[in-house]
C-alpha positions in Angstrom: 15.1 72.9 113.6 13.3 75.5 111.4 12.9 75.0 107.7 15.6 77.5 106.8 18.2 75.5 108.9 17.1 72.2 107.4 17.5 73.6 103.9 20.9 75.1 104.7 22.2 71.8 106.0 20.6 69.3 103.6 23.7 69.4 101.4 25.6 67.5 104.1 23.2 64.6 104.0 22.2 62.0 101.4 18.6 63.0 101.5 16.6 65.8 103.1 14.9 63.2 105.4 18.3 62.4 106.9 18.8 66.0 108.1 18.3 66.1 111.9 15.1 67.9 113.0 16.4 68.6 116.5 19.8 69.9 117.8 21.4 71.2 120.9 22.6 74.8 120.9 24.8 76.5 123.4 25.8 80.1 123.8 29.3 81.4 124.3 28.6 82.4 127.9 27.6 78.8 128.7 30.6 77.4 126.9 33.0 79.8 128.7 31.6 78.8 132.1 32.6 75.2 131.5 35.4 73.8 133.7 37.2 72.5 130.6 36.6 72.6 126.9 37.6 70.0 124.3 37.7 71.2 120.7 38.0 68.6 117.9 39.0 69.9 114.5 39.4 67.8 111.4 39.9 68.5 107.7 41.7 70.9 105.5 38.5 73.0 105.1 38.8 73.9 108.8 42.5 75.0 108.7 41.9 78.7 108.1 39.3 79.1 110.8 41.4 77.1 113.3 44.3 79.5 112.5 42.0 82.5 113.1 40.7 81.0 116.4 44.2 80.3 117.7 46.2 83.2 116.2 43.9 85.9 114.9 42.4 88.8 117.0 39.7 88.0 119.5 36.7 89.2 117.7 32.9 88.6 117.4 33.6 87.8 113.7 35.4 84.7 114.9 33.4 83.6 118.0 35.7 80.7 118.8 38.6 83.2 119.3 37.1 83.9 122.8 38.3 80.5 123.9 41.7 81.9 124.3 40.5 83.6 127.5 39.4 80.2 128.9 41.8 78.7 131.4 41.4 75.0 130.2 40.9 74.4 126.5 42.4 71.4 124.7 42.4 71.3 120.9 42.7 68.0 119.1 43.4 68.7 115.4 44.4 66.4 112.6 47.3 67.3 110.3 44.9 68.5 107.6 43.2 71.0 110.0 46.7 72.3 111.0 47.1 73.3 107.3 50.6 74.3 106.4 51.5 74.9 110.1 51.5 78.6 110.0 53.2 78.6 113.4 50.4 76.7 115.0 52.8 74.2 116.4 53.5 76.7 119.1 49.9 76.2 120.3 50.1 72.4 120.4 
C-alpha cells in the first residue's frame, strides 16, 4: 500500500507497524461478475451505509448500491448494523 493509505488506516491499529502493507482490491465489475456475493456487516457505525445500500437510490456515491442488480447477494448483518430497523427487515 502507498504511504497515504497506510497513514489513513493506522488509526485502526495499535501501531503503525501493524498496518498491512499489502491488500487485495477488486473493482465493481469483477464483483458483479461473481456467481454469488456474501456481504458481512457489523456494528452500529455501518447502519446508515447499509440502509443506503439496501434502500437508497443506486448511485456511484454509494458503490455498494449496485449490488441490488446482482441476482445472488446474501447479506449477514448483526442487530447493531440493522440500526433501528428502518424497514430493513423486508430485505432480510
